[in-house]
C-alpha positions as CSV (number, residue, x, y, z in Angstrom):
1,M,-107.2,19.1,90.9
2,S,-107.5,16.1,89.1
3,K,-107.0,15.9,85.2
4,L,-109.2,13.6,83.7
5,I,-109.4,12.2,79.9
6,I,-112.8,11.0,79.3
7,D,-113.9,8.4,76.3
8,T,-117.4,7.8,76.0
9,D,-120.0,6.7,73.2
10,T,-121.8,9.8,74.6
11,A,-125.5,8.7,74.7
12,S,-127.9,10.2,76.8
13,D,-126.4,8.6,80.0
14,D,-123.2,9.7,79.0
15,A,-123.7,13.3,77.9
16,V,-125.2,14.0,81.8
17,A,-121.9,12.2,83.1
18,L,-120.0,14.5,80.5
19,I,-121.9,17.8,81.9
20,M,-121.3,16.6,85.7
21,A,-117.5,16.2,85.0
22,L,-117.1,19.5,82.7
23,R,-119.1,21.5,85.8
24,H,-117.0,20.4,88.7
25,S,-114.9,22.5,90.1
26,D,-112.5,19.9,91.3
27,H,-111.6,18.3,87.7
28,E,-110.0,19.4,84.9
29,V,-112.0,17.4,81.4
30,V,-108.3,17.7,79.2
31,S,-109.1,15.7,76.3
32,I,-112.9,13.7,75.6
33,T,-112.5,10.7,73.1
34,T,-115.3,9.0,71.2
35,V,-116.2,5.3,70.5
36,A,-119.1,3.8,69.1
37,G,-121.2,2.1,71.9
38,N,-124.9,2.8,71.8
39,C,-124.4,4.9,68.7
40,N,-121.9,5.2,66.1
41,V,-118.5,7.2,66.5
42,D,-119.8,9.7,64.5
43,Q,-122.9,10.2,66.3
44,A,-120.7,10.2,69.5
45,T,-118.3,12.6,68.2
46,S,-121.0,15.1,67.3
47,N,-122.7,14.5,70.5
48,A,-119.3,15.0,72.6
49,L,-119.0,18.8,70.3
50,Y,-122.0,19.8,71.2
51,T,-122.4,18.7,75.1
52,A,-118.9,20.6,75.7
53,E,-120.5,23.7,73.5
54,L,-123.1,23.6,75.9
55,C,-121.0,23.3,79.1
56,G,-119.3,26.7,77.2
57,S,-116.2,24.6,77.1
58,D,-113.3,24.5,74.8
59,V,-112.0,20.7,75.4
60,P,-110.5,19.0,72.5
61,V,-112.7,16.1,71.3
62,V,-110.8,13.4,69.4
63,R,-112.6,10.6,67.6
64,G,-111.8,6.8,68.1
65,S,-112.9,4.1,66.1
């Protein structure tokens, strides 16, 4: 099983990729870090937390800069 740390701005395209990674049986997402990009870092963090919650995941989400 691959262990993944995902760094994302969690805009809509990244949210879909995050869902795919969290649901994939061959990967374990061990952490999600967020950055500003298509949205500001606070929104990216909120989006990542919400996406993980929708997937039933308790993976840690860490706010970046």
